[in-house]
N, C-alpha and C positions, 0 to 999 in steps of 0.2 A: 554555463549560465548559473548565476547564484540561486540558491534555493528560494530565497524570498521572491525573486523575479518569477520563478516557475510557479510558486504558489499563487502569486498575484495574477499571473496570466491565466491559470486554470480557473481561479475564482472569478475573474472578470469575464471569462468566457461563459461560465455558468450564469453569472448575473445578467449578461447580455443575451442569454439563451442561444449562443452560437454552437453549443454542443447539442446538435439535433439528434433525434432518435435514429438509429440505423434502420429500424423498421417499426411499424406501429406495434405498440405493446398494450395488450389488454390490461384491465385493472388487476387481474390475477397475475401471479408470478409467471414470467415467460422464460423460455430457454435463453440463455445468454447469447448464444450464437445469433439469434434473430433479434434480440431485444436489448442488448447492452447499449447504454446511452452514448458511448464513445465508439465511433466508427474506426475501422482500420486506418483510414486516411488521417483521421485526427490523432490516433495513437502514434503514427509515424511522424506527424508534424510536431507532436509534443516531445518526442524522444528521437531526434534525428541522429544523434551520435551514440545510440545505445549499443551495448554488446549484443552480438548476434544470438547469444543465449536467450535473450528476451524477445519473444515474438507475440504478436497479437493473438495468434491461435493458442499459444501457451497461456496467455492471460485468460482467454475464454475457457480453456480447459480447467484452469485453476478455479475460476469463478463457478464452474458447474458444481463444485463441491459445496457451494453456498448459494442455493437457488433463490433465496430471498434477498440477497445483496444486490442493490441497485436495480431491482426488478419489481419492487412493490412500492406503493405510494404514488404520489403525484409526480409529474415530470420534473418539477422543481426539486423534490426530495431525492429522486433517483439521480439527477445530475449532481446535486450537492454531495451525496454519498460517494459517487464515482470520483468527483473532484477531490474530496478529502483523502480518499484512498490513494489515488494516483499521486497527489502532492506528497503524501507521506512516503510512498514507495520511491518516488523520485529523490526525496531527501535522504532516505536510508541507503540508496544504491548509487548515489552520485549521478542521477539522471539515467539510471539503468545501465551504468557503465561497469559496475563491480558486482561480482557474484559471491564474494566473501567479505566478511567484516574487515574494514580497513584499520580500525583502531583496536588492535589486539591487546593494547595495554589494559583494557577493561576486562579481559577474560578472567583474571584471577579473582576479581571482586564482583563478578556477575553471578547472581543466583541462577540455578538451573532447576529443572524438574527433578533431576537426580540428587541435587544438593541445594535445596531452597534456602539454606542458611549460610551458604558459602560467602555471601557478601558481608553478613554480620560477623562471621568468624574471621574474615580477612581484616576487618577493621579493629576488632577488639581482642585483647589477650584472653586466653582461656584460664579458668580457675577450676581445678578439680574436674572430674568426670566429663570433661569436654564442654562444659557450659561456659558461655561468654559472661564476663563480669558486667 
């Protein structure tokens, strides 16, 4: 499914409020297992051809590191946050099919924490003491 169609489907589901809460969520932050705005059934429906590496429980486990994500604010805001996140994840992983970057041609020009200037150095010749011109 093309990325634009996935994003459109997730956004229209949010707009139509079809992404119902898995359980009632108080105004305060709630544990994701009980209060994430996307149920396991909805997750399975959004990503029917996903790699078995990606599971709903894995998503909940990862989200537990960010307790404020999609668990604070109004229902609309929680749904919008979840929709944007899942649309981006879907885009970056080919609908949760890939577990590694597919376009490795970008690796030599991508900055990393270890070398934040790698992209700049790869594009520009150096002049003296390793500085880019």
